[in-house]
C-alpha positions as CSV (number, residue, x, y, z in Angstrom):
1,X,-41.7,10.3,44.2
2,X,-42.2,12.6,40.7
3,X,-38.3,13.3,40.2
4,X,-38.4,9.0,40.2
5,X,-41.4,9.4,37.7
6,X,-39.5,11.9,35.5
7,X,-36.2,9.2,35.8
8,X,-37.9,6.4,35.1
9,X,-39.4,8.1,32.0
10,X,-36.3,9.2,30.7
11,X,-34.5,5.8,30.7
12,X,-37.5,4.3,29.1
13,X,-37.1,7.1,26.5
14,X,-33.2,6.8,25.2
15,X,-31.8,4.0,22.8
16,X,-28.8,4.0,25.7
17,X,-28.6,1.5,28.4
18,X,-28.3,3.1,31.9
19,X,-26.7,1.8,34.7
20,X,-26.9,2.7,38.8
21,X,-24.1,1.4,40.7
22,X,-24.7,1.4,44.2
23,X,-20.5,1.2,45.3
24,X,-21.2,0.0,49.0
25,X,-23.4,-2.4,48.7
26,X,-22.0,-3.3,45.1
27,X,-25.3,-3.4,44.1
28,X,-26.0,-2.1,40.0
29,X,-29.4,-1.5,38.2
30,X,-29.0,-2.0,35.0
31,X,-32.1,-0.8,33.2
32,X,-34.6,-2.8,30.7
33,X,-32.9,-1.2,27.6
34,X,-29.5,-2.0,28.6
35,X,-30.3,-5.4,28.9
36,X,-32.1,-5.2,25.4
37,X,-29.2,-4.0,24.0
38,X,-27.5,-7.0,24.9
39,X,-30.0,-9.5,24.4
40,X,-30.6,-10.9,28.3
41,X,-34.0,-11.0,29.9
42,X,-34.4,-9.9,33.2
43,X,-33.9,-13.6,34.6
44,X,-30.4,-13.9,32.6
45,X,-29.2,-10.7,35.0
46,X,-27.7,-10.4,38.1
47,X,-27.5,-6.7,39.7
48,X,-23.7,-6.8,40.3
49,X,-20.8,-5.8,39.3
50,X,-19.5,-9.5,39.0
51,X,-22.0,-9.8,36.2
52,X,-20.8,-7.0,34.4
53,X,-17.2,-8.2,34.1
54,X,-18.3,-11.4,33.5
55,X,-19.5,-10.4,30.6
56,X,-16.8,-7.9,29.5
57,X,-14.4,-9.1,27.1
58,X,-11.2,-10.0,28.6
59,X,-9.0,-7.8,26.5
60,X,-10.7,-5.3,27.9
61,X,-10.5,-5.7,31.7
62,X,-7.4,-4.0,32.9
63,X,-7.8,-0.9,31.0
64,X,-11.8,-0.7,32.5
65,X,-10.2,-1.3,35.7
66,X,-7.8,1.5,35.4
67,X,-10.4,4.2,34.2
68,X,-12.6,3.2,36.9
69,X,-10.0,3.8,39.6
70,X,-8.9,6.6,38.1
71,X,-12.3,8.1,38.3
72,X,-12.5,6.8,41.8
73,X,-9.4,8.3,42.6
74,X,-10.8,12.1,41.5
75,X,-8.1,12.0,38.9
76,X,-10.2,12.0,36.2
77,X,-13.7,13.9,36.0
78,X,-15.6,10.8,34.3
79,X,-15.2,7.2,33.6
80,X,-15.2,6.6,29.3
81,X,-14.1,4.0,27.4
82,X,-14.9,1.8,24.5
83,X,-15.3,-1.5,25.5
84,X,-16.8,-5.0,24.0
85,X,-19.6,-6.4,26.1
86,X,-20.8,-10.0,25.3
87,X,-24.7,-10.8,24.2
88,X,-26.6,-13.5,25.3
89,X,-25.9,-15.0,22.0
90,X,-22.1,-15.1,22.5
91,X,-21.5,-12.6,20.1
92,X,-19.6,-9.3,21.5
93,X,-20.4,-5.6,20.2
94,X,-18.8,-2.5,20.6
95,X,-20.0,0.1,23.2
96,X,-19.0,3.3,24.3
97,X,-18.8,2.9,28.3
98,X,-19.6,6.2,30.3
99,X,-20.1,6.9,34.0
100,X,-19.8,9.8,36.3
101,X,-19.9,9.7,40.7
102,X,-23.2,11.6,41.9
103,X,-22.8,11.1,45.8
104,X,-19.9,10.7,47.8
105,X,-20.0,10.1,51.8
106,X,-18.5,12.7,54.4
107,X,-15.2,11.8,54.3
108,X,-15.5,12.3,50.3
109,X,-15.7,8.5,49.3
110,X,-17.6,7.1,46.5
111,X,-20.8,5.9,47.3
112,X,-23.2,5.7,44.1
113,X,-21.9,6.0,40.3
114,X,-24.5,6.3,36.9
115,X,-23.9,5.9,33.6
116,X,-24.4,4.3,30.5
117,X,-23.9,2.1,27.3
118,X,-24.2,3.2,23.3
119,X,-23.9,1.0,21.3
120,X,-21.2,1.9,18.4
121,X,-20.3,-1.9,16.4
122,X,-21.5,-0.2,13.4
123,X,-19.5,2.5,13.8
124,X,-15.9,0.6,14.8
125,X,-17.0,-1.8,11.9
126,X,-17.0,1.3,9.2
127,X,-13.2,2.1,11.1
128,X,-11.6,-1.3,10.5
129,X,-13.0,-1.0,6.4
130,X,-11.9,2.4,6.4
131,X,-8.1,1.4,7.6
132,X,-8.3,-1.5,5.5
133,X,-9.3,0.4,2.1
134,X,-6.4,2.9,3.8
135,X,-4.0,-0.5,3.9
136,X,-4.5,-1.2,0.4
137,X,-3.8,1.4,-1.1
138,X,-1.0,2.3,0.1
139,X,0.1,-1.0,-1.2
140,X,-0.9,-0.6,-4.5
141,X,1.0,3.0,-4.3
142,X,4.0,0.7,-3.4
143,X,3.5,-1.9,-6.4
144,X,3.0,1.3,-8.6
145,X,6.0,2.8,-7.4
146,X,8.1,-0.5,-7.6
147,X,6.6,-1.1,-11.6
148,X,7.9,2.6,-12.1
149,X,11.2,2.0,-11.4
150,X,11.6,-1.2,-13.4
151,X,12.8,-1.4,-17.0
152,X,10.5,-3.3,-19.7
153,X,12.4,-5.1,-22.6
154,X,10.9,-8.6,-22.3
155,X,6.8,-8.8,-22.0
156,X,7.0,-12.4,-20.8
157,X,9.6,-12.0,-17.9
158,X,7.9,-8.5,-17.2
159,X,4.4,-10.1,-17.0
160,X,6.2,-12.4,-14.3
161,X,7.8,-9.5,-12.4
162,X,4.8,-7.9,-12.1
163,X,2.6,-10.8,-10.9
164,X,4.9,-11.1,-8.2
165,X,5.8,-7.8,-7.2
166,X,1.8,-7.6,-6.9
167,X,1.9,-10.4,-4.7
168,X,4.4,-10.2,-2.5
169,X,3.5,-6.5,-1.4
170,X,-0.4,-7.0,-1.4
171,X,-0.1,-10.6,0.6
172,X,-2.5,-12.0,-1.8
173,X,-1.9,-15.8,-2.2
174,X,-2.0,-15.4,-6.3
175,X,-2.3,-12.9,-8.7
176,X,-2.9,-12.9,-12.6
177,X,-2.4,-11.2,-15.6
178,X,-5.1,-11.5,-18.4
179,X,-4.8,-10.0,-22.2
180,X,-7.5,-9.8,-24.6
181,X,-6.8,-12.3,-28.0
182,X,-6.2,-10.3,-31.6
183,X,-10.1,-10.4,-32.1
184,X,-11.4,-9.9,-28.7
185,X,-13.1,-12.8,-28.2
186,X,-11.3,-14.7,-25.4
187,X,-8.8,-13.5,-22.3
188,X,-5.6,-15.5,-22.0
189,X,-3.9,-15.8,-18.6
190,X,0.0,-14.7,-19.8
191,X,0.5,-15.0,-16.1
192,X,-0.1,-16.7,-13.2
193,X,1.8,-16.5,-10.4
194,X,1.0,-18.2,-6.8
195,X,3.4,-17.1,-3.8
196,X,3.1,-20.0,-1.8
197,X,5.0,-22.0,-4.4
198,X,6.5,-19.6,-5.8
199,X,5.3,-21.0,-9.1
200,X,4.2,-19.6,-12.7
201,X,2.0,-20.4,-15.0
202,X,0.4,-19.0,-18.3
203,X,-2.1,-20.4,-20.8
204,X,-5.3,-20.5,-19.8
205,X,-8.2,-19.2,-21.9
206,X,-11.4,-18.4,-21.0
207,X,-14.0,-17.4,-23.9
208,X,-16.3,-14.6,-23.9
209,X,-19.2,-16.1,-25.3
210,X,-19.1,-18.6,-22.1
211,X,-19.5,-15.1,-19.9
212,X,-21.1,-13.2,-22.0
213,X,-22.6,-11.3,-19.1
214,X,-19.7,-11.8,-16.5
215,X,-17.3,-9.6,-19.6
216,X,-20.0,-7.8,-21.0
217,X,-18.3,-4.4,-18.8
218,X,-14.8,-5.6,-20.5
219,X,-16.1,-3.8,-23.8
220,X,-17.8,-1.0,-22.7
């Protein structure tokens, strides 16, 4: 009884969601924090593996079954992988799912497995942003390398070349080149390139007096 009290205290104190699977019966205990992380109430949750796999992202099911089976067979000491689980709102969030067999029968067959889920959604979001940033840096470097290899002689044609190469390398719909006029009272579009249409335009004008706050940083 005292050990049960300590276990319940630990369950409530952690930010992780805890699950406890009776492998023989298929019954799974999901802790209150496990349910809170996903936005479910006790009435929403069926204490079974079926419920877990119902909210598991379809793309993660094969890998989850593979890692689980490897652990049940004793080929890996721990079941650990990153998965997506569907919240009650319908949104998927990323979790680190870890589990370990804690009891086997006399023949070595697994009887009980206990584990946790940890919300890692923010970490995954930052990883995506980092990859996107790195990809953008690489693309800029490619553009710079291509531009360094150009021999510029005709200014108008050079602007067209720069805009086209930038659009293709960065895979963006439009690129443009803007320059100040002689008295720096306006910005003149020297080149506007639309990648999908392969169209070059120019001549648009932005009066700085119409956008004093937007262009204030240009004069710093």
